[in-house]
N, C-alpha and C positions, 0 to 999 in steps of 0.2 A: 859438499862432503867430499870434496874432491880436490879442488885444490885444496881438496880435502884430504887430502893427503893421506888423501884421504889419508886422506887423510891425514889427516894430519892430526889425528887426535894426537899426533906427535907432540903436541904441547897444549893438551886440553885446558890445563889451568893457566896457560900463558897465551893462549890463542888470541889473535886480534881481529876485530871486526871494524874496518875502517879506522883504525886508531884506537878504538875503544876495546878494553879487554873484556873477554866473555867471562862473565861471573861465575858460571856454574856448568857442569857437563850437560845438563838438559838444554841450555841455550846453545852450547857448541853443537850437540847432536842435531838440534833442530836447524841450525845454520848449514851444517854439512849436508843434511838431508835435502834442504831446499837447493842447495848448490847441485847436488847429484841429480835431483829430479829434473832440473833444467838441462843439465849437460847429458844426461843418459835418456831423457824422455820417459821417465818413469810413470806408470799407471798409478792411479789413486791407491790401488791394493799394494803394489810394490812400494810406494812411498810410505805407507803405513808400516809395512814390515821393515823397511830400511831404517825408519825412524826408531823403531823398536830395538833393532840391532845396534844402531849407532848410540842410542841412550845407554844401553847396557854396557857397552864397551867404554863409552866415555866416562861412566861412573868407575869402572874397573880401572881405567888409566889413572884417574885421580888418586884412588886409594894406592895404586902402585907407586906413584910418584911420591906419595906422602911416607909410604913404608920402606920403599927401596931407593928412594931419591932418583927415580928414573932409570933404574937398571936397564941398560940397553938390551940385553939378551931377554929379559922378561918382557919388555915393550914389543920386541920383534915377535915373540911368541903371541902376544895379545893381537898384534896386527895380522899375523897368519890366521889365528883363529877366526878373526872378524872377516877376513877375506873369504875364508871358507864358508862361513855363513852367508856372506853376500852372493857367492856363487850359486847358492840354492834359490836366491829370490830373483836374481838378474837372468836375462836371457844371455846366450852366449856371446852375441854381439855386444850387449851392454857390459858384460863381465871384461871383455878385452878393452873396451873403452875406460872402464873403471881401473883396470891395472895400469893402463897408460897414465891416467890421471894421478894415480898414486906415485908412480915413478917420477913424474914431473914435479909433483909436490915435494917428494923426497929430495930431489935435486936442488930445487929451490931452498929448501931448508938447510941442506947441507952448505950451499953457498952463503946463506945468511950467517951460518955459524963460522964462516970463513975457514973452510977445509975440514970441518968436523964430519963425523960419521952420520949418515941418515939412518933412519930407523925403518926404512922400506924393506919389507919382507916380500919377495916375489912369490907369486901363487903359481902352481902348476896347472 
């Protein structure tokens, strides 16, 4: 959930898992959650809460992409709201790591798009 780009819900409907496209938001959320659980050392309780958050926002991102064709501003707002919820579940240290992962993922995505804008929305 972190190289998730965190997340990266950045491309929920286009996300790739070892070359295979993720077919639905639930799969993407589960993959992201597993990745975050490993990188952040989430407890089982945190993992369940993060999965719920990721699933909800992955579904919302799919709808946004279908309706707005991925409107960047709307997606940034989505990521900001997701980050705010994640902050309530993660410890302070985990949240700092989470932000760094999102930043790194956004940079990778931007590079893949060859100079395109990333959808990383920094959290305060």
